[in-house]
N, C-alpha and C positions, 0 to 999 in steps of 0.2 A: 512450600507451594502456596500459590495465592490463587481461588479461584474465578473466574468471570460468574458475574452475581448481573442476573435479571430482575427488575423490583419494578412494582405496579406503581405508576406516578403519582396517582390518587391517594392511593392509602399507605404507601410505603411497603407494603407488603411484599415478601420475596417471592419473586414465581419459577426460578429455577438459577441452579448453579452448573456450571462446566468448567473441567480442570482440561486444560493444555499438557499433552504430558511432556514434563522434562527431561531434557535428554542434557548430558555430559556438558559446559558449555553454555549452555543457556540462563539467562537471568529471568527478568519477569513477564508473566504474560501480560498482551494488551490487546486491546480491540483496535482495529484497522478500519474499521468501518460498519454500517451497517446500511443496506438495500434491497428491496425486494425482499421482504421476508427474512433474509439472512442476515448474521453478525458473522463478519471476518474477523478472526482472531488468529495471534502467533504467538510465540515468544522471542523475545531479542535479546542481544547482550548491550554494551555500550556503542550505540550507534549501529555499523555493521559488521559487529564483531563476533556475531555466530549467525550460523544458520538454522533455520528449522520452517516446519511444514507451515502452512495456511490451512485454516479451517475453517470451514462454513459451517456455523450452528443454526439450526429452526430458532428465528426469531421468539417462537410461542412455546416451545418446548426447550430450549436448548439441545436438542439432539445434533448429533452430529449428521451432517448431510452429506460431507465429503471433506478428503484430506488432500492437499494439492499433490499433485504431482512431482513437482520438483520443491526444492526448498526456497526460502527467500532469507533476504540478508537486512529487511527493511527493519526500522524501530519507530516505537512511537512517537520519537520527534517527527517523522512523516507522515504518517497516515496512508491513507490512500484516495484515489478519486475513482469514479466511475465513467467506462464508457455509456452510449445511453440504453447499450441492451444491458448493463449491472453488469458486465465482468469488472473486476476489479484491476485498477491501474497501480503498479508498485512502482515507486523511484528509490532507489539507495544509493550508496556511496559510487559504485561502478555499473549497475546495470539499471534496466527498464523494463519492467514484464509485465504482460497482459495476460491473466487467469482468468479461464473461462469460467462463467458462473453456475455454467447447470453442473460441471462434472470435475473440477477442479484442476483439469489439463493442462498445460502452457500453452498461452494461441501464440505466444512470441517474446521474445528476450533478446532484448538487444543494448549493445556496451555503450557506455558514456565516459567519458575522459574523467570526472570526479567531480566532488563538491565536498562540502564542509556539512557534517551533519548538522541537521536542523533545517536545513535548505536544501534538502535534496530531491521533496516531493514534487509529484506533478502537477498540471492543471492542465484539463481539458476543454478544448473548444473547436466545434465545427468535427474537423475530419481528422484534427489533430492534438497530440500532445506535446505541452511544452515544460522545458527544466531551465533551471539556472545551473550555469557551471561555471568553472573557474573564469572561463574566457569569456563569459556572457549566455545568451541564452539561447537554447536548442530547440529545434522542433522536428518531432518525429512524427509519421503517419499513422493513425489511431488504428486503421485494417491491418496494417502488414508490418508496423514497426522499424519501417526505412526511416534513416536518418534523413531529412528532406533541406536543413539548414542548420548554421551555426552563425549566431551574430559576431561581428568584430568590431573593435574598439569598446568594448562595454565589459570593461574586467569587474565581476561580482565580486572575486574574491570569495573570504570568509563569512558571506553574509549568510544570517540565521534564518532567512523566511523564503518558501518555496514560490514561483510566480502565482500568479494570481490572473482570473482573465474576468473581466467584467462582461455582462449578458451581453454587449452590442461587441465583444471582441475585441 
């Protein structure tokens, strides 16, 4: 097993450790992101080869605040981004999910056609979520998860980087 460890950056002292429970088929624990006093962590396989719950840990104590309603199949290759209210937005091979930061319920889940591991993560700008796909760039509504468009003519293929958005869009 592999604990998640929080350390004091000034002294190197260990502040707390947390274990993300192992289920058959899981690989290693990973930290999805940190936002608003919560550390988001899960377990994964090689890419999206295993399903696991997302955990919200208190950044000060490491205590479990909640465990997600649904399993996710994201991996450390992708990480997460956050909606303005702190909800984690998780992209993986075949779905895009928004998880409520306050209680771990799934706000919405939308299918996506597919991507290459390492390039499945989302980007958020304004009221939309963007993903790179085998055929181009996809845009989803941040509030509802509804698909808004898919670009044409921009073959992304097996890219290993998710889309990025500058401050000006």
